Structures are given as C-alpha cells and as structure tokens.
mmCIF file of the N, C-alpha and C atoms, coordinates in Angstrom:
data_MODEL
# 
_entry.id   MODEL 
# 
loop_
_atom_site.group_PDB 
_atom_site.id 
_atom_site.type_symbol 
_atom_site.label_atom_id 
_atom_site.label_alt_id 
_atom_site.label_comp_id 
_atom_site.label_asym_id 
_atom_site.label_entity_id 
_atom_site.label_seq_id 
_atom_site.pdbx_PDB_ins_code 
_atom_site.Cartn_x 
_atom_site.Cartn_y 
_atom_site.Cartn_z 
_atom_site.occupancy 
_atom_site.B_iso_or_equiv 
_atom_site.pdbx_formal_charge 
_atom_site.auth_seq_id 
_atom_site.auth_comp_id 
_atom_site.auth_asym_id 
_atom_site.auth_atom_id 
_atom_site.pdbx_PDB_model_num 
ATOM 1   N N  . MET A 1 1  ? -43.331 -8.767 43.212 1.00 0.00 ? 1  MET A N  1 
ATOM 2   C CA . MET A 1 1  ? -43.093 -8.757 41.794 1.00 0.00 ? 1  MET A CA 1 
ATOM 3   C C  . MET A 1 1  ? -42.112 -7.630 41.462 1.00 0.00 ? 1  MET A C  1 
ATOM 4   N N  . ALA A 1 2  ? -41.087 -7.953 40.691 1.00 0.00 ? 2  ALA A N  1 
ATOM 5   C CA . ALA A 1 2  ? -40.054 -6.974 40.334 1.00 0.00 ? 2  ALA A CA 1 
ATOM 6   C C  . ALA A 1 2  ? -40.584 -5.992 39.297 1.00 0.00 ? 2  ALA A C  1 
ATOM 7   N N  . PRO A 1 3  ? -40.157 -4.739 39.358 1.00 0.00 ? 3  PRO A N  1 
ATOM 8   C CA . PRO A 1 3  ? -40.598 -3.757 38.357 1.00 0.00 ? 3  PRO A CA 1 
ATOM 9   C C  . PRO A 1 3  ? -40.036 -4.104 36.983 1.00 0.00 ? 3  PRO A C  1 
ATOM 10  N N  . ILE A 1 4  ? -40.775 -3.743 35.941 1.00 0.00 ? 4  ILE A N  1 
ATOM 11  C CA . ILE A 1 4  ? -40.321 -3.978 34.569 1.00 0.00 ? 4  ILE A CA 1 
ATOM 12  C C  . ILE A 1 4  ? -39.214 -2.984 34.254 1.00 0.00 ? 4  ILE A C  1 
ATOM 13  N N  . ARG A 1 5  ? -38.098 -3.504 33.746 1.00 0.00 ? 5  ARG A N  1 
ATOM 14  C CA . ARG A 1 5  ? -36.953 -2.642 33.451 1.00 0.00 ? 5  ARG A CA 1 
ATOM 15  C C  . ARG A 1 5  ? -36.689 -2.495 31.953 1.00 0.00 ? 5  ARG A C  1 
ATOM 16  N N  . LYS A 1 6  ? -37.118 -3.480 31.165 1.00 0.00 ? 6  LYS A N  1 
ATOM 17  C CA . LYS A 1 6  ? -36.899 -3.441 29.714 1.00 0.00 ? 6  LYS A CA 1 
ATOM 18  C C  . LYS A 1 6  ? -38.184 -3.832 28.994 1.00 0.00 ? 6  LYS A C  1 
ATOM 19  N N  . VAL A 1 7  ? -38.470 -3.122 27.887 1.00 0.00 ? 7  VAL A N  1 
ATOM 20  C CA . VAL A 1 7  ? -39.661 -3.395 27.091 1.00 0.00 ? 7  VAL A CA 1 
ATOM 21  C C  . VAL A 1 7  ? -39.281 -3.319 25.621 1.00 0.00 ? 7  VAL A C  1 
ATOM 22  N N  . ALA A 1 8  ? -39.829 -4.234 24.815 1.00 0.00 ? 8  ALA A N  1 
ATOM 23  C CA . ALA A 1 8  ? -39.700 -4.172 23.358 1.00 0.00 ? 8  ALA A CA 1 
ATOM 24  C C  . ALA A 1 8  ? -41.048 -3.737 22.799 1.00 0.00 ? 8  ALA A C  1 
ATOM 25  N N  . ILE A 1 9  ? -41.031 -2.741 21.925 1.00 0.00 ? 9  ILE A N  1 
ATOM 26  C CA . ILE A 1 9  ? -42.252 -2.253 21.281 1.00 0.00 ? 9  ILE A CA 1 
ATOM 27  C C  . ILE A 1 9  ? -42.127 -2.524 19.795 1.00 0.00 ? 9  ILE A C  1 
ATOM 28  N N  . VAL A 1 10 ? -43.134 -3.197 19.239 1.00 0.00 ? 10 VAL A N  1 
ATOM 29  C CA . VAL A 1 10 ? -43.158 -3.487 17.809 1.00 0.00 ? 10 VAL A CA 1 
ATOM 30  C C  . VAL A 1 10 ? -44.069 -2.463 17.144 1.00 0.00 ? 10 VAL A C  1 
ATOM 31  N N  . GLY A 1 11 ? -43.484 -1.642 16.318 1.00 0.00 ? 11 GLY A N  1 
ATOM 32  C CA . GLY A 1 11 ? -44.242 -0.620 15.604 1.00 0.00 ? 11 GLY A CA 1 
ATOM 33  C C  . GLY A 1 11 ? -43.887 0.779  16.068 1.00 0.00 ? 11 GLY A C  1 
ATOM 34  N N  . GLY A 1 12 ? -43.400 1.581  15.146 1.00 0.00 ? 12 GLY A N  1 
ATOM 35  C CA . GLY A 1 12 ? -43.003 2.953  15.451 1.00 0.00 ? 12 GLY A CA 1 
ATOM 36  C C  . GLY A 1 12 ? -44.006 3.974  14.970 1.00 0.00 ? 12 GLY A C  1 
ATOM 37  N N  . GLY A 1 13 ? -45.290 3.595  14.991 1.00 0.00 ? 13 GLY A N  1 
ATOM 38  C CA . GLY A 1 13 ? -46.343 4.555  14.673 1.00 0.00 ? 13 GLY A CA 1 
ATOM 39  C C  . GLY A 1 13 ? -46.655 5.394  15.899 1.00 0.00 ? 13 GLY A C  1 
ATOM 40  N N  . LEU A 1 14 ? -47.767 6.084  15.851 1.00 0.00 ? 14 LEU A N  1 
ATOM 41  C CA . LEU A 1 14 ? -48.140 6.983  16.944 1.00 0.00 ? 14 LEU A CA 1 
ATOM 42  C C  . LEU A 1 14 ? -48.234 6.239  18.276 1.00 0.00 ? 14 LEU A C  1 
ATOM 43  N N  . ALA A 1 15 ? -48.891 5.086  18.291 1.00 0.00 ? 15 ALA A N  1 
ATOM 44  C CA . ALA A 1 15 ? -49.065 4.342  19.544 1.00 0.00 ? 15 ALA A CA 1 
ATOM 45  C C  . ALA A 1 15 ? -47.735 3.843  20.088 1.00 0.00 ? 15 ALA A C  1 
ATOM 46  N N  . GLY A 1 16 ? -46.884 3.294  19.221 1.00 0.00 ? 16 GLY A N  1 
ATOM 47  C CA . GLY A 1 16 ? -45.583 2.804  19.667 1.00 0.00 ? 16 GLY A CA 1 
ATOM 48  C C  . GLY A 1 16 ? -44.695 3.910  20.196 1.00 0.00 ? 16 GLY A C  1 
ATOM 49  N N  . LEU A 1 17 ? -44.695 5.043  19.520 1.00 0.00 ? 17 LEU A N  1 
ATOM 50  C CA . LEU A 1 17 ? -43.892 6.178  19.970 1.00 0.00 ? 17 LEU A CA 1 
ATOM 51  C C  . LEU A 1 17 ? -44.403 6.744  21.288 1.00 0.00 ? 17 LEU A C  1 
ATOM 52  N N  . ALA A 1 18 ? -45.729 6.833  21.410 1.00 0.00 ? 18 ALA A N  1 
ATOM 53  C CA . ALA A 1 18 ? -46.319 7.346  22.655 1.00 0.00 ? 18 ALA A CA 1 
ATOM 54  C C  . ALA A 1 18 ? -46.001 6.408  23.813 1.00 0.00 ? 18 ALA A C  1 
ATOM 55  N N  . ALA A 1 19 ? -46.186 5.099  23.605 1.00 0.00 ? 19 ALA A N  1 
ATOM 56  C CA . ALA A 1 19 ? -45.893 4.133  24.663 1.00 0.00 ? 19 ALA A CA 1 
ATOM 57  C C  . ALA A 1 19 ? -44.417 4.177  25.048 1.00 0.00 ? 19 ALA A C  1 
ATOM 58  N N  . GLY A 1 20 ? -43.555 4.235  24.048 1.00 0.00 ? 20 GLY A N  1 
ATOM 59  C CA . GLY A 1 20 ? -42.126 4.295  24.320 1.00 0.00 ? 20 GLY A CA 1 
ATOM 60  C C  . GLY A 1 20 ? -41.726 5.541  25.085 1.00 0.00 ? 20 GLY A C  1 
ATOM 61  N N  . GLY A 1 21 ? -42.304 6.671  24.716 1.00 0.00 ? 21 GLY A N  1 
ATOM 62  C CA . GLY A 1 21 ? -41.996 7.921  25.413 1.00 0.00 ? 21 GLY A CA 1 
ATOM 63  C C  . GLY A 1 21 ? -42.442 7.893  26.861 1.00 0.00 ? 21 GLY A C  1 
ATOM 64  N N  . LEU A 1 22 ? -43.666 7.417  27.091 1.00 0.00 ? 22 LEU A N  1 
ATOM 65  C CA . LEU A 1 22 ? -44.182 7.358  28.464 1.00 0.00 ? 22 LEU A CA 1 
ATOM 66  C C  . LEU A 1 22 ? -43.384 6.378  29.319 1.00 0.00 ? 22 LEU A C  1 
ATOM 67  N N  . LEU A 1 23 ? -43.077 5.206  28.770 1.00 0.00 ? 23 LEU A N  1 
ATOM 68  C CA . LEU A 1 23 ? -42.317 4.213  29.537 1.00 0.00 ? 23 LEU A CA 1 
ATOM 69  C C  . LEU A 1 23 ? -40.904 4.687  29.836 1.00 0.00 ? 23 LEU A C  1 
ATOM 70  N N  . SER A 1 24 ? -40.258 5.303  28.857 1.00 0.00 ? 24 SER A N  1 
ATOM 71  C CA . SER A 1 24 ? -38.889 5.765  29.091 1.00 0.00 ? 24 SER A CA 1 
ATOM 72  C C  . SER A 1 24 ? -38.838 6.859  30.148 1.00 0.00 ? 24 SER A C  1 
ATOM 73  N N  . ARG A 1 25 ? -39.874 7.685  30.215 1.00 0.00 ? 25 ARG A N  1 
ATOM 74  C CA . ARG A 1 25 ? -39.941 8.719  31.261 1.00 0.00 ? 25 ARG A CA 1 
ATOM 75  C C  . ARG A 1 25 ? -40.100 8.105  32.649 1.00 0.00 ? 25 ARG A C  1 
ATOM 76  N N  . LYS A 1 26 ? -40.563 6.865  32.706 1.00 0.00 ? 26 LYS A N  1 
ATOM 77  C CA . LYS A 1 26 ? -40.714 6.164  33.984 1.00 0.00 ? 26 LYS A CA 1 
ATOM 78  C C  . LYS A 1 26 ? -39.495 5.286  34.292 1.00 0.00 ? 26 LYS A C  1 
ATOM 79  N N  . GLY A 1 27 ? -38.439 5.434  33.491 1.00 0.00 ? 27 GLY A N  1 
ATOM 80  C CA . GLY A 1 27 ? -37.201 4.726  33.756 1.00 0.00 ? 27 GLY A CA 1 
ATOM 81  C C  . GLY A 1 27 ? -37.086 3.351  33.124 1.00 0.00 ? 27 GLY A C  1 
ATOM 82  N N  . VAL A 1 28 ? -38.025 3.000  32.251 1.00 0.00 ? 28 VAL A N  1 
ATOM 83  C CA . VAL A 1 28 ? -37.976 1.704  31.574 1.00 0.00 ? 28 VAL A CA 1 
ATOM 84  C C  . VAL A 1 28 ? -37.105 1.828  30.332 1.00 0.00 ? 28 VAL A C  1 
ATOM 85  N N  . GLN A 1 29 ? -36.217 0.836  30.102 1.00 0.00 ? 29 GLN A N  1 
ATOM 86  C CA . GLN A 1 29 ? -35.395 0.820  28.896 1.00 0.00 ? 29 GLN A CA 1 
ATOM 87  C C  . GLN A 1 29 ? -36.260 0.303  27.752 1.00 0.00 ? 29 GLN A C  1 
ATOM 88  N N  . VAL A 1 30 ? -36.398 1.098  26.690 1.00 0.00 ? 30 VAL A N  1 
ATOM 89  C CA . VAL A 1 30 ? -37.297 0.783  25.584 1.00 0.00 ? 30 VAL A CA 1 
ATOM 90  C C  . VAL A 1 30 ? -36.494 0.481  24.325 1.00 0.00 ? 30 VAL A C  1 
ATOM 91  N N  . SER A 1 31 ? -36.838 -0.627 23.657 1.00 0.00 ? 31 SER A N  1 
ATOM 92  C CA . SER A 1 31 ? -36.321 -0.946 22.330 1.00 0.00 ? 31 SER A CA 1 
ATOM 93  C C  . SER A 1 31 ? -37.507 -0.902 21.384 1.00 0.00 ? 31 SER A C  1 
ATOM 94  N N  . LEU A 1 32 ? -37.402 -0.081 20.341 1.00 0.00 ? 32 LEU A N  1 
ATOM 95  C CA . LEU A 1 32 ? -38.490 0.107  19.388 1.00 0.00 ? 32 LEU A CA 1 
ATOM 96  C C  . LEU A 1 32 ? -38.106 -0.537 18.063 1.00 0.00 ? 32 LEU A C  1 
ATOM 97  N N  . PHE A 1 33 ? -39.000 -1.349 17.516 1.00 0.00 ? 33 PHE A N  1 
ATOM 98  C CA . PHE A 1 33 ? -38.756 -2.040 16.259 1.00 0.00 ? 33 PHE A CA 1 
ATOM 99  C C  . PHE A 1 33 ? -39.795 -1.600 15.235 1.00 0.00 ? 33 PHE A C  1 
ATOM 100 N N  . GLU A 1 34 ? -39.334 -1.093 14.092 1.00 0.00 ? 34 GLU A N  1 
ATOM 101 C CA . GLU A 1 34 ? -40.211 -0.591 13.035 1.00 0.00 ? 34 GLU A CA 1 
ATOM 102 C C  . GLU A 1 34 ? -39.779 -1.198 11.709 1.00 0.00 ? 34 GLU A C  1 
ATOM 103 N N  . ALA A 1 35 ? -40.738 -1.720 10.946 1.00 0.00 ? 35 ALA A N  1 
ATOM 104 C CA . ALA A 1 35 ? -40.445 -2.370 9.667  1.00 0.00 ? 35 ALA A CA 1 
ATOM 105 C C  . ALA A 1 35 ? -40.109 -1.370 8.560  1.00 0.00 ? 35 ALA A C  1 
ATOM 106 N N  . ASN A 1 36 ? -40.668 -0.173 8.632  1.00 0.00 ? 36 ASN A N  1 
ATOM 107 C CA . ASN A 1 36 ? -40.436 0.827  7.584  1.00 0.00 ? 36 ASN A CA 1 
ATOM 108 C C  . ASN A 1 36 ? -39.157 1.603  7.846  1.00 0.00 ? 36 ASN A C  1 
ATOM 109 N N  . ASN A 1 37 ? -38.768 2.413  6.886  1.00 0.00 ? 37 ASN A N  1 
ATOM 110 C CA . ASN A 1 37 ? -37.516 3.166  7.009  1.00 0.00 ? 37 ASN A CA 1 
ATOM 111 C C  . ASN A 1 37 ? -37.676 4.490  7.751  1.00 0.00 ? 37 ASN A C  1 
ATOM 112 N N  . LYS A 1 38 ? -38.879 4.759  8.296  1.00 0.00 ? 38 LYS A N  1 
ATOM 113 C CA . LYS A 1 38 ? -39.081 5.974  9.085  1.00 0.00 ? 38 LYS A CA 1 
ATOM 114 C C  . LYS A 1 38 ? -40.142 5.732  10.147 1.00 0.00 ? 38 LYS A C  1 
ATOM 115 N N  . LEU A 1 39 ? -40.111 6.559  11.166 1.00 0.00 ? 39 LEU A N  1 
ATOM 116 C CA . LEU A 1 39 ? -41.064 6.455  12.263 1.00 0.00 ? 39 LEU A CA 1 
ATOM 117 C C  . LEU A 1 39 ? -42.269 7.358  12.013 1.00 0.00 ? 39 LEU A C  1 
ATOM 118 N N  . GLY A 1 40 ? -43.336 7.110  12.733 1.00 0.00 ? 40 GLY A N  1 
ATOM 119 C CA . GLY A 1 40 ? -44.503 7.995  12.691 1.00 0.00 ? 40 GLY A CA 1 
ATOM 120 C C  . GLY A 1 40 ? -45.757 7.357  12.147 1.00 0.00 ? 40 GLY A C  1 
ATOM 121 N N  . GLY A 1 41 ? -45.634 6.291  11.389 1.00 0.00 ? 41 GLY A N  1 
ATOM 122 C CA . GLY A 1 41 ? -46.824 5.632  10.838 1.00 0.00 ? 41 GLY A CA 1 
ATOM 123 C C  . GLY A 1 41 ? -47.677 6.610  10.059 1.00 0.00 ? 41 GLY A C  1 
ATOM 124 N N  . CYS A 1 42 ? -48.958 6.665  10.394 1.00 0.00 ? 42 CYS A N  1 
ATOM 125 C CA . CYS A 1 42 ? -49.878 7.539  9.661  1.00 0.00 ? 42 CYS A CA 1 
ATOM 126 C C  . CYS A 1 42 ? -49.623 9.017  9.943  1.00 0.00 ? 42 CYS A C  1 
ATOM 127 N N  . CYS A 1 43 ? -48.771 9.323  10.908 1.00 0.00 ? 43 CYS A N  1 
ATOM 128 C CA . CYS A 1 43 ? -48.466 10.722 11.232 1.00 0.00 ? 43 CYS A CA 1 
ATOM 129 C C  . CYS A 1 43 ? -47.161 11.195 10.585 1.00 0.00 ? 43 CYS A C  1 
ATOM 130 N N  . ALA A 1 44 ? -46.505 10.304 9.878  1.00 0.00 ? 44 ALA A N  1 
ATOM 131 C CA . ALA A 1 44 ? -45.243 10.671 9.223  1.00 0.00 ? 44 ALA A CA 1 
ATOM 132 C C  . ALA A 1 44 ? -45.530 11.511 7.981  1.00 0.00 ? 44 ALA A C  1 
ATOM 133 N N  . THR A 1 45 ? -44.499 12.133 7.476  1.00 0.00 ? 45 THR A N  1 
ATOM 134 C CA . THR A 1 45 ? -44.620 12.906 6.245  1.00 0.00 ? 45 THR A CA 1 
ATOM 135 C C  . THR A 1 45 ? -43.546 12.461 5.264  1.00 0.00 ? 45 THR A C  1 
ATOM 136 N N  . THR A 1 46 ? -43.808 12.706 4.001  1.00 0.00 ? 46 THR A N  1 
ATOM 137 C CA . THR A 1 46 ? -42.857 12.422 2.935  1.00 0.00 ? 46 THR A CA 1 
ATOM 138 C C  . THR A 1 46 ? -42.677 13.701 2.135  1.00 0.00 ? 46 THR A C  1 
ATOM 139 N N  . THR A 1 47 ? -41.439 14.055 1.849  1.00 0.00 ? 47 THR A N  1 
ATOM 140 C CA . THR A 1 47 ? -41.151 15.241 1.058  1.00 0.00 ? 47 THR A CA 1 
ATOM 141 C C  . THR A 1 47 ? -40.628 14.822 -0.310 1.00 0.00 ? 47 THR A C  1 
ATOM 142 N N  . VAL A 1 48 ? -41.263 15.350 -1.355 1.00 0.00 ? 48 VAL A N  1 
ATOM 143 C CA . VAL A 1 48 ? -40.876 15.058 -2.725 1.00 0.00 ? 48 VAL A CA 1 
ATOM 144 C C  . VAL A 1 48 ? -40.768 16.375 -3.474 1.00 0.00 ? 48 VAL A C  1 
ATOM 145 N N  . ASP A 1 49 ? -39.586 16.659 -3.994 1.00 0.00 ? 49 ASP A N  1 
ATOM 146 C CA . ASP A 1 49 ? -39.354 17.879 -4.769 1.00 0.00 ? 49 ASP A CA 1 
ATOM 147 C C  . ASP A 1 49 ? -39.815 19.141 -4.048 1.00 0.00 ? 49 ASP A C  1 
ATOM 148 N N  . GLY A 1 50 ? -39.581 19.196 -2.741 1.00 0.00 ? 50 GLY A N  1 
ATOM 149 C CA . GLY A 1 50 ? -39.925 20.369 -1.963 1.00 0.00 ? 50 GLY A CA 1 
ATOM 150 C C  . GLY A 1 50 ? -41.360 20.409 -1.469 1.00 0.00 ? 50 GLY A C  1 
ATOM 151 N N  . TYR A 1 51 ? -42.191 19.435 -1.832 1.00 0.00 ? 51 TYR A N  1 
ATOM 152 C CA . TYR A 1 51 ? -43.578 19.352 -1.376 1.00 0.00 ? 51 TYR A CA 1 
ATOM 153 C C  . TYR A 1 51 ? -43.676 18.294 -0.287 1.00 0.00 ? 51 TYR A C  1 
ATOM 154 N N  . THR A 1 52 ? -44.359 18.612 0.795  1.00 0.00 ? 52 THR A N  1 
ATOM 155 C CA . THR A 1 52 ? -44.507 17.687 1.917  1.00 0.00 ? 52 THR A CA 1 
ATOM 156 C C  . THR A 1 52 ? -45.912 17.115 1.926  1.00 0.00 ? 52 THR A C  1 
ATOM 157 N N  . PHE A 1 53 ? -45.990 15.780 2.049  1.00 0.00 ? 53 PHE A N  1 
ATOM 158 C CA . PHE A 1 53 ? -47.257 15.063 2.055  1.00 0.00 ? 53 PHE A CA 1 
ATOM 159 C C  . PHE A 1 53 ? -47.397 14.295 3.361  1.00 0.00 ? 53 PHE A C  1 
ATOM 160 N N  . ASN A 1 54 ? -48.611 14.277 3.917  1.00 0.00 ? 54 ASN A N  1 
ATOM 161 C CA . ASN A 1 54 ? -48.901 13.455 5.085  1.00 0.00 ? 54 ASN A CA 1 
ATOM 162 C C  . ASN A 1 54 ? -49.098 12.021 4.621  1.00 0.00 ? 54 ASN A C  1 
ATOM 163 N N  . ASP A 1 55 ? -48.593 11.063 5.413  1.00 0.00 ? 55 ASP A N  1 
ATOM 164 C CA . ASP A 1 55 ? -48.653 9.654  5.023  1.00 0.00 ? 55 ASP A CA 1 
ATOM 165 C C  . ASP A 1 55 ? -49.933 8.950  5.437  1.00 0.00 ? 55 ASP A C  1 
ATOM 166 N N  . GLY A 1 56 ? -50.793 9.579  6.199  1.00 0.00 ? 56 GLY A N  1 
ATOM 167 C CA . GLY A 1 56 ? -51.987 8.877  6.653  1.00 0.00 ? 56 GLY A CA 1 
ATOM 168 C C  . GLY A 1 56 ? -53.204 9.773  6.748  1.00 0.00 ? 56 GLY A C  1 
ATOM 169 N N  . ALA A 1 57 ? -54.362 9.152  6.645  1.00 0.00 ? 57 ALA A N  1 
ATOM 170 C CA . ALA A 1 57 ? -55.614 9.899  6.692  1.00 0.00 ? 57 ALA A CA 1 
ATOM 171 C C  . ALA A 1 57 ? -56.038 10.230 8.120  1.00 0.00 ? 57 ALA A C  1 
ATOM 172 N N  . LEU A 1 58 ? -55.551 9.477  9.109  1.00 0.00 ? 58 LEU A N  1 
ATOM 173 C CA . LEU A 1 58 ? -55.955 9.725  10.496 1.00 0.00 ? 58 LEU A CA 1 
ATOM 174 C C  . LEU A 1 58 ? -55.651 11.165 10.897 1.00 0.00 ? 58 LEU A C  1 
ATOM 175 N N  . PHE A 1 59 ? -54.555 11.687 10.426 1.00 0.00 ? 59 PHE A N  1 
ATOM 176 C CA . PHE A 1 59 ? -54.139 13.043 10.766 1.00 0.00 ? 59 PHE A CA 1 
ATOM 177 C C  . PHE A 1 59 ? -55.202 14.056 10.359 1.00 0.00 ? 59 PHE A C  1 
ATOM 178 N N  . VAL A 1 60 ? -55.765 13.881 9.182  1.00 0.00 ? 60 VAL A N  1 
ATOM 179 C CA . VAL A 1 60 ? -56.776 14.804 8.679  1.00 0.00 ? 60 VAL A CA 1 
ATOM 180 C C  . VAL A 1 60 ? -58.144 14.493 9.282  1.00 0.00 ? 60 VAL A C  1 
ATOM 181 N N  . ALA A 1 61 ? -58.446 13.206 9.471  1.00 0.00 ? 61 ALA A N  1 
ATOM 182 C CA . ALA A 1 61 ? -59.771 12.793 9.935  1.00 0.00 ? 61 ALA A CA 1 
ATOM 183 C C  . ALA A 1 61 ? -60.001 13.083 11.416 1.00 0.00 ? 61 ALA A C  1 
ATOM 184 N N  . VAL A 1 62 ? -58.976 12.906 12.237 1.00 0.00 ? 62 VAL A N  1 
ATOM 185 C CA . VAL A 1 62 ? -59.164 13.043 13.687 1.00 0.00 ? 62 VAL A CA 1 
ATOM 186 C C  . VAL A 1 62 ? -58.012 13.845 14.309 1.00 0.00 ? 62 VAL A C  1 
ATOM 187 N N  . PRO A 1 63 ? -57.841 15.102 13.933 1.00 0.00 ? 63 PRO A N  1 
ATOM 188 C CA . PRO A 1 63 ? -56.725 15.872 14.497 1.00 0.00 ? 63 PRO A CA 1 
ATOM 189 C C  . PRO A 1 63 ? -56.846 16.064 16.004 1.00 0.00 ? 63 PRO A C  1 
ATOM 190 N N  . SER A 1 64 ? -58.058 16.084 16.542 1.00 0.00 ? 64 SER A N  1 
ATOM 191 C CA . SER A 1 64 ? -58.214 16.274 17.989 1.00 0.00 ? 64 SER A CA 1 
ATOM 192 C C  . SER A 1 64 ? -57.646 15.091 18.771 1.00 0.00 ? 64 SER A C  1 
ATOM 193 N N  . LEU A 1 65 ? -57.732 13.883 18.202 1.00 0.00 ? 65 LEU A N  1 
ATOM 194 C CA . LEU A 1 65 ? -57.141 12.708 18.842 1.00 0.00 ? 65 LEU A CA 1 
ATOM 195 C C  . LEU A 1 65 ? -55.622 12.849 18.905 1.00 0.00 ? 65 LEU A C  1 
ATOM 196 N N  . LEU A 1 66 ? -55.036 13.277 17.817 1.00 0.00 ? 66 LEU A N  1 
ATOM 197 C CA . LEU A 1 66 ? -53.586 13.475 17.793 1.00 0.00 ? 66 LEU A CA 1 
ATOM 198 C C  . LEU A 1 66 ? -53.172 14.594 18.744 1.00 0.00 ? 66 LEU A C  1 
ATOM 199 N N  . ASP A 1 67 ? -53.950 15.684 18.777 1.00 0.00 ? 67 ASP A N  1 
ATOM 200 C CA . ASP A 1 67 ? -53.642 16.779 19.693 1.00 0.00 ? 67 ASP A CA 1 
ATOM 201 C C  . ASP A 1 67 ? -53.634 16.276 21.136 1.00 0.00 ? 67 ASP A C  1 
ATOM 202 N N  . PHE A 1 68 ? -54.604 15.437 21.479 1.00 0.00 ? 68 PHE A N  1 
ATOM 203 C CA . PHE A 1 68 ? -54.694 14.888 22.839 1.00 0.00 ? 68 PHE A CA 1 
ATOM 204 C C  . PHE A 1 68 ? -53.471 14.037 23.170 1.00 0.00 ? 68 PHE A C  1 
ATOM 205 N N  . VAL A 1 69 ? -53.088 13.150 22.267 1.00 0.00 ? 69 VAL A N  1 
ATOM 206 C CA . VAL A 1 69 ? -51.937 12.276 22.518 1.00 0.00 ? 69 VAL A CA 1 
ATOM 207 C C  . VAL A 1 69 ? -50.666 13.098 22.678 1.00 0.00 ? 69 VAL A C  1 
ATOM 208 N N  . PHE A 1 70 ? -50.439 14.045 21.788 1.00 0.00 ? 70 PHE A N  1 
ATOM 209 C CA . PHE A 1 70 ? -49.248 14.887 21.890 1.00 0.00 ? 70 PHE A CA 1 
ATOM 210 C C  . PHE A 1 70 ? -49.268 15.692 23.187 1.00 0.00 ? 70 PHE A C  1 
ATOM 211 N N  . GLU A 1 71 ? -50.449 16.193 23.566 1.00 0.00 ? 71 GLU A N  1 
ATOM 212 C CA . GLU A 1 71 ? -50.578 16.960 24.812 1.00 0.00 ? 71 GLU A CA 1 
ATOM 213 C C  . GLU A 1 71 ? -50.206 16.095 26.019 1.00 0.00 ? 71 GLU A C  1 
ATOM 214 N N  . GLN A 1 72 ? -50.635 14.835 26.019 1.00 0.00 ? 72 GLN A N  1 
ATOM 215 C CA . GLN A 1 72 ? -50.308 13.926 27.113 1.00 0.00 ? 72 GLN A CA 1 
ATOM 216 C C  . GLN A 1 72 ? -48.804 13.688 27.214 1.00 0.00 ? 72 GLN A C  1 
ATOM 217 N N  . LEU A 1 73 ? -48.112 13.780 26.096 1.00 0.00 ? 73 LEU A N  1 
ATOM 218 C CA . LEU A 1 73 ? -46.658 13.620 26.071 1.00 0.00 ? 73 LEU A CA 1 
ATOM 219 C C  . LEU A 1 73 ? -45.928 14.930 26.360 1.00 0.00 ? 73 LEU A C  1 
ATOM 220 N N  . GLY A 1 74 ? -46.687 16.012 26.509 1.00 0.00 ? 74 GLY A N  1 
ATOM 221 C CA . GLY A 1 74 ? -46.062 17.307 26.766 1.00 0.00 ? 74 GLY A CA 1 
ATOM 222 C C  . GLY A 1 74 ? -45.459 17.922 25.518 1.00 0.00 ? 74 GLY A C  1 
ATOM 223 N N  . LEU A 1 75 ? -45.990 17.546 24.350 1.00 0.00 ? 75 LEU A N  1 
ATOM 224 C CA . LEU A 1 75 ? -45.462 18.032 23.081 1.00 0.00 ? 75 LEU A CA 1 
ATOM 225 C C  . LEU A 1 75 ? -46.540 18.788 22.313 1.00 0.00 ? 75 LEU A C  1 
ATOM 226 N N  . SER A 1 76 ? -46.117 19.594 21.364 1.00 0.00 ? 76 SER A N  1 
ATOM 227 C CA . SER A 1 76 ? -47.043 20.330 20.510 1.00 0.00 ? 76 SER A CA 1 
ATOM 228 C C  . SER A 1 76 ? -47.198 19.591 19.185 1.00 0.00 ? 76 SER A C  1 
ATOM 229 N N  . ARG A 1 77 ? -48.403 19.081 18.924 1.00 0.00 ? 77 ARG A N  1 
ATOM 230 C CA . ARG A 1 77 ? -48.647 18.418 17.644 1.00 0.00 ? 77 ARG A CA 1 
ATOM 231 C C  . ARG A 1 77 ? -48.437 19.385 16.490 1.00 0.00 ? 77 ARG A C  1 
ATOM 232 N N  . GLN A 1 78 ? -48.869 20.634 16.657 1.00 0.00 ? 78 GLN A N  1 
ATOM 233 C CA . GLN A 1 78 ? -48.741 21.629 15.602 1.00 0.00 ? 78 GLN A CA 1 
ATOM 234 C C  . GLN A 1 78 ? -47.277 21.866 15.239 1.00 0.00 ? 78 GLN A C  1 
ATOM 235 N N  . LEU A 1 79 ? -46.391 21.777 16.209 1.00 0.00 ? 79 LEU A N  1 
ATOM 236 C CA . LEU A 1 79 ? -44.968 21.995 15.964 1.00 0.00 ? 79 LEU A CA 1 
ATOM 237 C C  . LEU A 1 79 ? -44.334 20.783 15.284 1.00 0.00 ? 79 LEU A C  1 
ATOM 238 N N  . PHE A 1 80 ? -44.637 19.580 15.780 1.00 0.00 ? 80 PHE A N  1 
ATOM 239 C CA . PHE A 1 80 ? -43.984 18.379 15.273 1.00 0.00 ? 80 PHE A CA 1 
ATOM 240 C C  . PHE A 1 80 ? -44.676 17.772 14.053 1.00 0.00 ? 80 PHE A C  1 
ATOM 241 N N  . VAL A 1 81 ? -45.994 17.949 13.936 1.00 0.00 ? 81 VAL A N  1 
ATOM 242 C CA . VAL A 1 81 ? -46.742 17.363 12.818 1.00 0.00 ? 81 VAL A CA 1 
ATOM 243 C C  . VAL A 1 81 ? -47.702 18.433 12.290 1.00 0.00 ? 81 VAL A C  1 
ATOM 244 N N  . PRO A 1 82 ? -47.184 19.444 11.605 1.00 0.00 ? 82 PRO A N  1 
ATOM 245 C CA . PRO A 1 82 ? -48.056 20.520 11.122 1.00 0.00 ? 82 PRO A CA 1 
ATOM 246 C C  . PRO A 1 82 ? -48.957 20.037 9.983  1.00 0.00 ? 82 PRO A C  1 
ATOM 247 N N  . LEU A 1 83 ? -50.181 20.545 9.967  1.00 0.00 ? 83 LEU A N  1 
ATOM 248 C CA . LEU A 1 83 ? -51.115 20.217 8.907  1.00 0.00 ? 83 LEU A CA 1 
ATOM 249 C C  . LEU A 1 83 ? -50.791 21.078 7.692  1.00 0.00 ? 83 LEU A C  1 
ATOM 250 N N  . ARG A 1 84 ? -50.571 20.430 6.565  1.00 0.00 ? 84 ARG A N  1 
ATOM 251 C CA . ARG A 1 84 ? -50.224 21.170 5.352  1.00 0.00 ? 84 ARG A CA 1 
ATOM 252 C C  . ARG A 1 84 ? -51.179 20.804 4.255  1.00 0.00 ? 84 ARG A C  1 
# 
C-alpha cells in the first residue's frame, strides 16, 4: 500500500489545525478548508474596539485539554491563545 501523500481537512478549528500540523510534519501535503473567515474555531478570538473576546466556551471550560493538544504540537497554548 502506497503512503498517503495528500490530505484534505474540512474544518479549521482546533482538531483540523492539530491534524494538519501533525500530518504536515510527517511530509503529507495538507489542504485545509474552513467555511468561516478565520481559523481556530472555538479557540479563535475576536477584537472589537481594542477588546479581545474568546469565540468559544471550550477554552474556558477545559483549558487543560487545550494545553495538552498544544503541548503535543510543541506549542505554548498560553502564548498563542492567552486567557483574557
């Protein structure tokens, strides 16, 4: 069986971004498709008049889950998605 060389991921939320990052590190060409105008899903933020708001409740409800996922990617959740 030939190795997978190209993958399409539908959804640019936390799961889609994590899957895309892991696959691309293994040499797979990743195409990510997101319906919204920004990536991150429930982990994204919106800034209005200088105030930043989190777009999802998962971030507040289960920060340890997000910390684990970011850690697996070798990234700092606190740096990329700070709690405000």
